[in-house]
KEKE-3310 file (N, C-alpha, C; in steps of 0.2 Angstrom, whole numbers, plus 5000, padded with zeros to 4 digits):
npx = (4225:4239:4244:4255:4255:4257:4259:4259:4258:4265:4280:4291:4297:4313:4321:4324:4309:4291:4278:4266:4259:4244:4232:4221:4213:4217:4226:4243:4256:4270:4280:4278:4288:4286:4289:4285:4281:4281:4293:4301:4304:4303:4292:4293:4291:4284:4269:4265:4275:4267:4254:4259:4263:4251:4245:4251:4249:4236:4233:4242:4232:4223:4223:4221:4207:4203:4201:4205:4198:4195:4205:4213:4221:4237:4255:4264:4280:4290:4303:4305:4298:4292:4285:4275:4261:4257:4259:4248:4236:4236:4233:4223:4213:4214:4210:4197:4192:4192:4182:4171:4169:4168:4153:4153:4154:4167:4180:4192:4207:4216:4232:4249:4263:4278:4295:4306:4327:4332:4325:4327:4331:4333:4319:4302:4293:4286:4274:4265:4252:4240:4225:4209:4195)
npy = (4394:4394:4387:4382:4368:4363:4352:4352:4338:4330:4323:4335:4343:4340:4344:4353:4355:4353:4348:4346:4355:4363:4367:4377:4368:4357:4345:4342:4330:4325:4312:4303:4297:4286:4290:4295:4309:4316:4308:4308:4294:4280:4267:4250:4235:4233:4233:4244:4253:4258:4260:4271:4280:4283:4290:4301:4308:4308:4318:4329:4332:4336:4349:4356:4355:4342:4325:4305:4303:4308:4307:4304:4296:4286:4283:4271:4267:4253:4247:4232:4221:4211:4213:4218:4212:4213:4226:4230:4225:4232:4246:4244:4242:4254:4265:4259:4260:4274:4277:4271:4280:4291:4290:4283:4271:4262:4268:4265:4274:4278:4267:4267:4255:4252:4243:4250:4252:4259:4267:4283:4285:4272:4266:4256:4258:4272:4283:4294:4305:4312:4322:4329:4338)
npz = (4885:4894:4907:4921:4932:4947:4961:4978:4983:4977:4969:4967:4951:4947:4935:4921:4918:4921:4932:4926:4914:4909:4897:4889:4896:4893:4900:4900:4908:4914:4916:4930:4943:4956:4968:4983:4992:5002:5008:5001:4995:4987:4987:4990:4977:4962:4964:4973:4969:4956:4963:4969:4957:4953:4962:4963:4950:4951:4962:4957:4946:4953:4954:4944:4943:4943:4938:4941:4932:4921:4913:4897:4891:4893:4896:4902:4907:4910:4919:4919:4909:4911:4924:4919:4921:4935:4935:4925:4935:4947:4940:4935:4945:4950:4943:4941:4953:4955:4945:4951:4961:4957:4952:4938:4925:4924:4912:4904:4901:4884:4881:4882:4883:4889:4890:4896:4896:4907:4923:4931:4947:4949:4946:4947:4938:4929:4926:4914:4908:4898:4901:4901:4900)
capx = (4228:4243:4245:4260:4253:4262:4256:4264:4257:4266:4287:4295:4301:4320:4324:4319:4302:4285:4274:4261:4254:4236:4231:4214:4207:4219:4231:4249:4258:4276:4283:4278:4290:4284:4292:4282:4283:4282:4296:4307:4308:4299:4289:4295:4287:4279:4262:4265:4275:4261:4251:4262:4264:4245:4244:4256:4246:4230:4235:4242:4226:4219:4226:4218:4201:4203:4203:4210:4193:4197:4212:4211:4229:4243:4262:4267:4286:4292:4310:4305:4289:4289:4280:4268:4252:4256:4257:4240:4229:4233:4230:4214:4211:4214:4206:4189:4189:4191:4176:4166:4169:4163:4147:4154:4157:4173:4181:4198:4212:4221:4238:4253:4266:4285:4300:4314:4334:4331:4322:4328:4331:4331:4311:4302:4288:4284:4267:4261:4247:4235:4218:4203:4186)
capy = (4399:4390:4385:4377:4365:4360:4350:4349:4333:4326:4326:4342:4341:4338:4346:4359:4355:4356:4342:4346:4358:4365:4372:4378:4363:4349:4344:4338:4329:4325:4306:4303:4293:4283:4294:4297:4315:4318:4305:4307:4287:4276:4260:4242:4234:4236:4236:4249:4259:4259:4264:4280:4285:4286:4294:4309:4310:4312:4325:4334:4334:4338:4358:4358:4351:4334:4319:4302:4300:4314:4303:4300:4294:4287:4281:4266:4264:4248:4243:4224:4221:4205:4216:4220:4211:4215:4233:4231:4224:4239:4250:4244:4243:4262:4266:4254:4262:4281:4279:4269:4285:4296:4287:4282:4264:4261:4270:4267:4279:4275:4267:4262:4252:4249:4242:4253:4252:4261:4273:4288:4284:4264:4266:4251:4261:4280:4285:4300:4307:4319:4322:4333:4340)
capz = (4889:4896:4915:4924:4936:4952:4968:4984:4985:4970:4968:4964:4945:4949:4930:4917:4918:4927:4933:4921:4909:4907:4889:4888:4898:4892:4905:4898:4912:4915:4919:4937:4946:4962:4974:4989:4990:5009:5011:4997:4994:4982:4991:4987:4973:4958:4965:4978:4965:4954:4966:4969:4953:4951:4966:4961:4946:4955:4965:4952:4943:4957:4952:4937:4946:4937:4943:4936:4927:4915:4910:4889:4889:4898:4895:4905:4905:4916:4919:4917:4903:4917:4930:4915:4923:4941:4935:4925:4940:4951:4936:4932:4950:4953:4939:4943:4959:4953:4942:4957:4967:4954:4950:4934:4923:4921:4905:4906:4895:4880:4886:4879:4889:4886:4894:4895:4900:4915:4923:4934:4954:4948:4948:4941:4934:4928:4920:4912:4907:4895:4903:4898:4903)
cpx = (4232:4244:4248:4256:4258:4257:4259:4263:4260:4275:4288:4299:4308:4323:4321:4314:4298:4282:4268:4258:4247:4236:4225:4211:4211:4226:4238:4253:4265:4276:4282:4282:4285:4287:4286:4283:4283:4289:4302:4310:4303:4298:4292:4289:4286:4272:4261:4269:4272:4256:4252:4261:4256:4242:4244:4251:4240:4230:4238:4237:4222:4218:4223:4208:4198:4202:4205:4203:4192:4204:4211:4217:4234:4248:4264:4273:4289:4299:4310:4298:4287:4283:4275:4261:4252:4254:4248:4233:4231:4232:4225:4209:4209:4209:4198:4186:4187:4184:4169:4163:4164:4156:4146:4155:4163:4174:4187:4203:4215:4226:4242:4258:4274:4290:4305:4320:4333:4326:4326:4326:4329:4322:4311:4297:4289:4280:4266:4257:4244:4229:4216:4198:4182)
cpy = (4393:4391:4379:4374:4362:4360:4349:4343:4327:4328:4331:4340:4345:4341:4352:4357:4355:4349:4342:4354:4360:4370:4371:4371:4355:4349:4337:4336:4325:4318:4306:4297:4289:4285:4297:4305:4317:4313:4305:4300:4282:4270:4254:4239:4235:4238:4242:4255:4261:4263:4271:4284:4287:4291:4302:4311:4312:4317:4331:4336:4337:4348:4362:4357:4347:4330:4314:4299:4304:4313:4303:4297:4293:4283:4277:4264:4261:4248:4237:4224:4214:4207:4219:4217:4214:4223:4234:4230:4229:4243:4250:4244:4250:4265:4265:4259:4270:4283:4277:4276:4290:4295:4285:4274:4265:4262:4271:4271:4274:4274:4266:4260:4250:4247:4245:4250:4253:4267:4277:4281:4276:4262:4260:4253:4268:4278:4291:4300:4313:4316:4330:4334:4341)
cpz = (4894:4905:4917:4931:4942:4960:4975:4989:4981:4973:4963:4958:4949:4941:4925:4915:4922:4928:4927:4919:4908:4901:4889:4890:4898:4896:4901:4903:4911:4918:4926:4938:4953:4968:4980:4992:5000:5012:5008:4994:4990:4988:4986:4984:4968:4959:4969:4974:4961:4956:4968:4963:4952:4955:4965:4956:4949:4959:4962:4948:4946:4956:4948:4937:4942:4941:4938:4929:4921:4912:4904:4887:4892:4895:4901:4904:4912:4913:4918:4915:4910:4924:4927:4918:4930:4941:4933:4929:4942:4949:4935:4938:4951:4950:4938:4948:4960:4949:4947:4961:4963:4951:4944:4932:4922:4914:4905:4898:4891:4884:4879:4886:4885:4891:4892:4900:4905:4915:4929:4942:4953:4948:4943:4938:4932:4923:4918:4908:4902:4897:4901:4902:4895)
residu = (MET:LYS:GLN:VAL:LEU:ALA:SER:PRO:LEU:ALA:PRO:LYS:ALA:VAL:GLY:PRO:TYR:CYS:GLN:ALA:VAL:ASN:LEU:ASN:GLY:THR:VAL:PHE:MET:SER:GLY:GLN:LEU:PRO:VAL:ASN:PRO:ALA:GLU:GLY:LYS:MET:PRO:GLU:GLY:ILE:GLU:ALA:GLN:THR:ARG:GLN:SER:LEU:LYS:ASN:ILE:GLU:ASN:ILE:LEU:LYS:GLU:ALA:ASP:MET:ARG:LEU:THR:ASP:ILE:VAL:LYS:THR:THR:VAL:LEU:LEU:SER:ASP:ILE:LYS:ASN:PHE:ALA:ALA:MET:ASN:ALA:VAL:TYR:ALA:GLU:VAL:PHE:GLU:GLN:ALA:ALA:LYS:GLU:ALA:GLY:LEU:ASN:PRO:ALA:TYR:PRO:ALA:ARG:VAL:CYS:TYR:GLU:VAL:ALA:ALA:LEU:PRO:MET:ASN:ALA:MET:VAL:GLU:ILE:ASP:CYS:ILE:ALA:GLY:LYS)
# end
């Protein structure tokens, strides 16, 4: 069964798409910009933007009773590949902390990362994912 997911703790979709779709226990998430939903603004810097994008993902996953440790694949889009190391350090820290909180060994999802010409709202990063139980 297909279920549209929407969290008030993540930015609303601003086009003809939804935050995520749960199809029989597999969540397909739209790209999450680093927008703080309470303020409608993005934090400064790649580290803070990476954390915010992952926080948005985490909040949407909660709507399907899932968590970051249920993610099997991510796609990371960067406006500048020179930000890869800084993004990667935060990304690793967030997934390691999620595993620790769940009492699991760190098991990172599969991932691809691309530099793109530009991202909406001049974001430095956008992350999407697929998760499943």
